[in-house]
Backbone as CSV, one residue per row, in Angstrom:
resi,resn,N_x,N_y,N_z,CA_x,CA_y,CA_z,C_x,C_y,C_z
1,UNK,-47.796,-51.008,91.391,-46.059,-50.745,91.502,-46.395,-49.477,90.538
2,UNK,-45.967,-48.349,91.767,-46.365,-46.937,91.438,-44.382,-46.245,90.967
3,UNK,-44.291,-45.946,90.649,-42.911,-45.296,89.423,-43.244,-43.543,89.879
4,UNK,-42.133,-43.540,89.975,-41.895,-41.660,90.792,-40.667,-41.651,89.509
5,UNK,-41.508,-40.513,88.977,-40.933,-39.425,88.385,-39.546,-38.215,88.319
6,UNK,-38.264,-38.618,88.433,-37.068,-37.342,88.768,-37.190,-36.727,87.551
7,UNK,-36.750,-34.999,87.864,-36.916,-34.520,86.648,-35.180,-34.381,85.905
8,UNK,-35.116,-34.446,84.868,-33.863,-34.725,83.924,-32.924,-33.426,83.655
9,UNK,-31.808,-33.523,83.194,-31.725,-32.563,82.375,-32.829,-32.600,81.209
10,UNK,-33.026,-33.172,80.791,-33.809,-32.794,79.134,-35.922,-32.743,80.139
11,UNK,-36.343,-32.410,81.137,-37.323,-31.864,81.249,-37.522,-30.339,81.541
12,UNK,-35.803,-30.157,81.300,-35.525,-29.278,82.332,-35.926,-28.117,81.294
13,UNK,-35.110,-29.165,80.141,-34.527,-28.198,79.183,-36.382,-28.216,77.896
14,UNK,-36.773,-29.102,78.511,-38.438,-28.927,77.476,-39.192,-27.647,77.841
15,UNK,-39.170,-27.853,79.825,-39.647,-26.585,80.145,-39.039,-25.188,79.331
16,UNK,-38.195,-24.935,79.914,-37.054,-23.768,78.932,-37.594,-23.439,78.027
17,UNK,-37.589,-24.776,76.684,-38.116,-23.819,75.362,-39.439,-24.043,75.821
18,UNK,-39.830,-24.318,76.288,-42.043,-24.042,76.492,-42.555,-23.292,76.826
19,UNK,-41.479,-22.436,77.954,-41.568,-21.517,78.121,-41.326,-19.991,77.702
20,UNK,-40.029,-20.747,76.612,-39.820,-19.196,75.256,-40.707,-19.270,74.647
21,UNK,-41.709,-20.312,74.570,-42.536,-20.826,73.589,-43.611,-19.916,73.857
22,UNK,-43.862,-19.738,74.872,-45.168,-18.645,75.407,-44.964,-17.699,75.213
23,UNK,-43.710,-16.694,76.325,-43.502,-15.684,76.321,-42.916,-14.843,74.693
24,UNK,-42.432,-15.794,74.249,-42.436,-14.879,72.834,-43.308,-14.923,72.124
25,UNK,-44.645,-15.810,71.794,-45.730,-15.407,70.787,-47.003,-14.660,72.626
26,UNK,-46.545,-13.969,73.305,-47.659,-12.787,73.572,-47.981,-13.267,74.770
27,UNK,-47.752,-14.523,75.735,-48.807,-15.112,76.439,-48.422,-14.432,77.479
28,UNK,-48.910,-14.412,78.483,-47.867,-13.492,79.526,-48.441,-15.446,80.275
29,UNK,-47.647,-15.667,81.316,-47.125,-16.724,82.326,-46.740,-16.427,83.442
30,UNK,-47.274,-16.519,84.467,-46.909,-16.500,85.819,-46.029,-17.721,86.872
31,UNK,-44.944,-17.705,86.299,-44.636,-18.814,86.719,-43.100,-19.476,86.924
32,UNK,-43.252,-20.315,88.928,-42.055,-20.686,89.947,-41.561,-21.633,89.380
33,UNK,-39.874,-21.573,89.255,-40.026,-22.900,89.312,-38.845,-23.663,90.710
34,UNK,-39.466,-24.369,91.394,-39.087,-24.849,92.536,-37.593,-26.665,92.911
35,UNK,-36.737,-26.398,92.535,-35.975,-27.685,93.237,-35.699,-27.865,94.563
36,UNK,-36.500,-29.505,94.774,-36.183,-29.155,96.319,-35.177,-30.266,96.516
37,UNK,-34.278,-31.416,97.199,-33.385,-31.996,97.511,-33.874,-32.788,99.090
38,UNK,-34.373,-33.759,98.773,-34.544,-34.963,100.604,-33.222,-35.715,100.847
39,UNK,-33.418,-34.869,102.519,-32.279,-35.226,102.940,-32.863,-36.537,103.986
40,UNK,-31.981,-37.955,103.910,-32.379,-38.491,105.261,-31.831,-39.100,106.055
41,UNK,-31.768,-39.678,106.692,-31.711,-40.080,108.516,-29.933,-40.276,108.076
42,UNK,-30.047,-41.620,107.318,-29.132,-42.249,107.341,-27.766,-41.516,106.261
43,UNK,-27.470,-40.665,105.964,-26.588,-39.132,105.114,-25.778,-39.042,105.778
44,UNK,-24.220,-39.996,105.588,-23.018,-40.282,106.248,-22.679,-38.729,105.985
45,UNK,-23.293,-37.657,105.207,-22.698,-36.064,106.524,-23.074,-34.886,106.748
46,UNK,-24.004,-35.435,107.081,-25.272,-34.558,107.924,-24.550,-35.311,109.651
47,UNK,-24.410,-36.492,109.341,-23.942,-37.208,110.952,-23.070,-37.007,111.869
48,UNK,-22.370,-36.696,113.181,-20.910,-36.514,113.678,-20.711,-37.767,114.091
49,UNK,-19.497,-38.798,114.123,-19.346,-39.980,114.179,-19.782,-39.622,115.341
50,UNK,-19.950,-40.659,116.101,-19.934,-40.698,117.666,-18.213,-40.217,118.514
51,UNK,-17.728,-41.591,118.013,-16.329,-41.534,118.495,-15.722,-40.159,118.113
52,UNK,-15.744,-39.025,116.796,-14.816,-37.645,116.846,-16.012,-37.074,118.083
53,UNK,-17.091,-37.244,118.467,-17.335,-36.263,119.702,-16.532,-35.962,120.264
54,UNK,-15.983,-38.196,120.816,-16.347,-38.112,122.339,-13.810,-37.878,122.431
55,UNK,-13.811,-37.962,120.676,-12.077,-37.420,120.641,-12.135,-36.232,119.946
56,UNK,-13.048,-35.204,120.190,-12.668,-33.790,119.943,-13.103,-33.102,121.427
57,UNK,-14.156,-34.181,122.056,-14.214,-33.324,123.484,-12.779,-33.616,124.854
58,UNK,-12.316,-35.069,124.802,-10.961,-34.871,125.319,-10.086,-34.197,125.491
59,UNK,-9.707,-33.585,123.407,-9.103,-32.397,123.317,-9.487,-32.100,123.409
60,UNK,-10.219,-31.118,123.477,-10.766,-29.419,124.234,-10.135,-30.268,125.930
61,UNK,-10.387,-30.757,127.116,-10.634,-30.560,127.640,-8.428,-30.812,128.109
62,UNK,-7.598,-31.599,127.351,-6.402,-32.032,127.968,-5.870,-30.364,126.877
63,UNK,-6.475,-29.976,126.053,-6.171,-28.562,125.888,-6.087,-27.297,126.899
64,UNK,-7.366,-26.896,127.566,-7.636,-26.486,128.190,-7.215,-26.917,129.421
65,UNK,-6.786,-28.038,129.961,-5.863,-28.225,131.614,-4.741,-27.454,131.382
66,UNK,-4.161,-28.456,130.245,-3.042,-28.283,130.185,-2.467,-26.385,129.895
67,UNK,-3.316,-25.587,129.095,-3.175,-23.770,129.013,-3.307,-23.493,130.795
68,UNK,-4.289,-24.550,131.441,-4.705,-23.382,132.449,-2.963,-23.836,133.973
69,UNK,-2.513,-24.995,133.605,-0.989,-25.356,133.886,0.096,-24.631,133.991
70,UNK,0.044,-23.881,132.408,1.373,-23.520,131.993,0.744,-22.022,132.424
71,UNK,-0.483,-21.041,132.556,-0.904,-20.255,132.816,-0.235,-19.575,134.536
72,UNK,-0.231,-20.995,135.171,-0.812,-20.617,136.535,0.613,-20.714,137.185
73,UNK,1.796,-22.030,135.994,3.260,-21.525,136.745,4.014,-20.224,135.650
74,UNK,3.379,-19.532,134.623,4.233,-18.904,134.441,4.123,-17.297,135.317
75,UNK,2.108,-16.774,136.122,1.431,-16.050,137.315,3.323,-16.448,138.518
76,UNK,3.279,-17.565,138.629,4.271,-18.161,140.093,5.048,-18.018,139.850
77,UNK,5.535,-18.294,138.408,7.371,-17.137,137.917,7.678,-15.645,137.994
78,UNK,6.386,-15.365,137.588,6.176,-13.334,138.637,6.718,-12.956,139.474
79,UNK,5.445,-13.651,139.816,5.380,-13.752,141.745,6.688,-13.667,142.322
80,UNK,7.676,-14.786,142.599,8.055,-15.122,142.498,9.353,-14.105,142.832
81,UNK,10.035,-13.257,143.519,11.386,-12.749,143.210,12.865,-13.456,143.194
82,UNK,13.482,-12.906,142.357,14.356,-13.184,141.551,15.430,-13.661,142.665
83,UNK,16.440,-15.066,142.983,18.332,-14.451,143.366,18.242,-13.487,143.044
84,UNK,18.250,-12.979,144.553,20.166,-12.554,143.543,21.139,-12.992,144.458
85,UNK,22.309,-12.507,143.661,23.493,-13.274,143.978,24.014,-13.168,145.369
86,UNK,25.285,-14.473,145.705,25.121,-14.723,146.997,27.111,-13.403,147.360
87,UNK,26.544,-12.183,148.117,28.178,-11.529,147.964,29.398,-12.596,147.725
88,UNK,30.594,-12.490,147.711,31.812,-13.057,147.908,32.130,-11.674,148.824
89,UNK,32.727,-11.255,150.221,33.369,-10.454,150.636,34.407,-11.076,150.682
């Protein structure tokens, strides 16, 4: 059974202390630190719920349709001449 060793704060502290010791004693070390994160497909934050996508699509469609209807009615109201008051003689 193989076990993978995950870096902990102690590992980072030990690594940093070793680096300081080596550099203070005149050694030159070309060193590069790397941190990685493994992301799995089961991550909830990384995927959108299909229901949410459908709800956003419906909301966008309704907003677009209502804005087009309002703009159309507004244009018609501007094009229609205002009725003048009847003349009483």
